[in-house]
C-alpha positions, 0 to 999 in steps of 0.5 A, spaced: 469 487 523 476 488 521 482 484 525 488 488 527 496 486 527 502 489 529 506 493 525 513 490 524 517 489 531 513 495 534 507 495 539 503 499 534 497 495 531 494 497 525 487 494 521 489 488 517 484 491 512 487 498 511 484 504 507 488 507 501 486 513 497 491 512 491 487 512 485 480 515 488 480 521 492 482 527 488 481 524 482 476 518 480 471 520 485 468 527 488 469 529 495 463 528 498 463 520 495 470 520 498 468 522 505 462 517 505 467 511 503 472 513 508 466 513 513 464 507 511 471 504 512 471 507 519 464 504 521 467 497 518 472 497 523 478 500 519 482 504 523 488 505 518 489 510 512 494 510 507 495 516 502 501 520 499 503 527 498 504 525 490 497 523 490 494 528 485 499 533 488 496 533 495 489 533 493 488 526 496 491 528 503 487 534 503 480 529 502 483 524 507 484 530 512 477 532 511 474 526 511 477 524 518 476 531 521 472 530 527 474 523 529 478 521 535 485 522 533 488 517 538 483 512 535 486 512 528 493 510 524 494 515 519 500 513 514 503 518 508 509 518 504 515 522 501 519 522 495 516 523 488 515 530 485 510 535 489 508 542 489 511 546 483 516 541 482 522 545 482 529 541 483 528 540 490 521 538 490 523 531 490 527 525 493 529 524 500 533 530 501 533 533 508 530 539 505 525 535 501 523 531 507 522 537 512 518 541 507 514 535 505 512 533 512 509 540 514 505 540 508 502 533 509 500 535 516 497 541 514 493 537 508 491 532 513 489 536 519 493 533 524 500 534 528 503 528 527 502 521 522 503 514 525 507 512 519 512 516 514 514 512 509 520 513 503 515 512 497 521 509 493 529 509 495 533 515 493 539 513 489 541 520 489 541 522 496 546 519 502 542 514 506 545 517 512 542 523 510 535 521 509 535 516 515 537 522 520 532 527 517 527 521 519 530 521 526 529 528 527 522 528 525 521 522 530 524 526 535 520 532 534 513 528 535 511 529 527 512 522 526 511 516 530 514 510 526 518 510 519 517 505 513 519 505 506 515 502 500 518 498 494 525 497 497 530 491 496 532 486 501 539 490 501 536 497 502 531 494 508 537 491 511 542 498 511 536 502 512 534 498 518 541 498 521 541 506 520 535 507 524 537 502 529 543 506 530 539 513 530 534 510 536 528 510 531 524 504 528 523 502 521 517 498 521 514 497 515 515 496 507 510 497 502 510 493 496 506 490 491 503 483 492 498 479 490 497 472 488 499 474 481 505 478 483 509 475 488 516 478 487 517 479 494 517 472 497 524 470 495 528 476 498 524 481 501 520 477 506 525 473 509 529 479 510 524 483 513 522 477 518 529 477 520 529 485 521 522 485 524 519 489 518 512 488 516 509 488 509 503 493 508 501 491 501 498 494 495 494 492 489 492 485 493 487 484 487 492 486 482 489 492 480 482 489 480 484 483 475 483 478 481 476 480 482 474 476 475 471 482 472 476 482 466 474 476 461 479 473 456 478 475 449 473 481 451 473 488 451 475 492 457 469 494 461 467 501 460 469 505 466 474 500 469 481 501 471 484 498 465 481 504 461 482 510 466 489 513 465 488 517 472 486 510 475 493 507 474 491 503 467 499 502 466 500 498 472 494 493 470 497 492 463 501 486 465 495 482 467 491 483 461 493 478 457 489 472 455 493 467 459 493 470 465 485 472 465 483 465 463 487 462 469 484 467 474 477 465 471 479 458 474 479 461 481 471 462 481 469 455 483 474 456 489 471 462 491 464 460 490 466 453 494 468 458 500 462 462 500 467 468 498 467 473 492 474 473 488 476 479 490 475 477 497 479 471 496 485 475 493 485 479 499 485 473 504 490 470 500 495 476 501 493 476 509 495 468 509 502 471 509 504 472 516 509 478 514 503 482 511 501 486 517 495 489 512 492 489 505 491 496 502 484 497 499 481 502 495 474 504 494 470 509 490 463 506 493 461 505 500 459 498 499 466 496 496 468 497 503 463 493 506 465 487 501 472 487 502 472 487 509 469 480 509 476 478 507 479 479 514 479 473 519 478 468 513 483 462 513 485 458 507 487 451 508 493 448 505 489 445 500 485 451 498 492 455 497 495 449 493 488 449 488 490 457 487 497 455 486 495 450 481 489 455 477 495 460 476 500 456 474 504 459 469 502 466 470 505 468 476 510 473 477 515 471 482 522 473 480 526 476 486 530 480 481 524 484 479 524 488 486 531 491 483 527 495 478 522 499 482 526 505 484 528 510 479 535 510 478 535 518 478 530 522 481 523 524 477 522 531 475 
């Protein structure tokens, strides 16, 4: 069964394996299969579910709402996000303005079939909206009872510090950041994680398996497997390209004997690796089949000793991206339309 961790400096516990439906619900798998996968997650002890309004223009939220319908709401932690263009994509259907946030939360709640979300996240930083406006809009939602906690995604250390200070002044809690993080992509370790620790902010990390590369299914010098994420534009193919060079794929294969020695799959090893970071509250995993969930949750509670962590570092030496400056390139300079 899955373990649980506090989310930032709050009293809210979340499942350290959190179900995310970015590239599955509403696009990659049929609704019936999606519902079965969510129910498998619930059976495995997962209580936290992450989505966003932009995923398939609201369809992912709708499928998740259907899948969770009938469950005891108090036993769930539902997360969603706002920033990217949604709806008919008019001039105000994007960003973190008061207008877009207010309209987006109402639409998300309707699709999710709930009257509040546990965590509402700024999906990126909005350089075109004053941060004071954004945080005031979030504070209003907290006071209205539509949102319990506030989080962000892919913010820099400086943005986290400024947002946290404004949230504190407004009497609300900024408790989480949702960045990409894996044994291959460690850019948050230099600045974001130390700042977050100091502020009482946790990481909810996406792509702990590096878009599936760390499962070992992509082999150097071999064609991409048919039906894999690398061949499907709807499944985030552009995100995986950075990991598909032969040097990286060769290094990843060196992890197999490490995983075998521990009685883990390579995917379980990669999830366990991110959970060794005490600033990580949860690893987001997606699934298109129920059995994938059963496999992933076996990473919960796994402890990797110093010798194993060193062996992983040695195996991946030369292919790890850990430049903290990369955290400054994730939020668009201008709103997307």
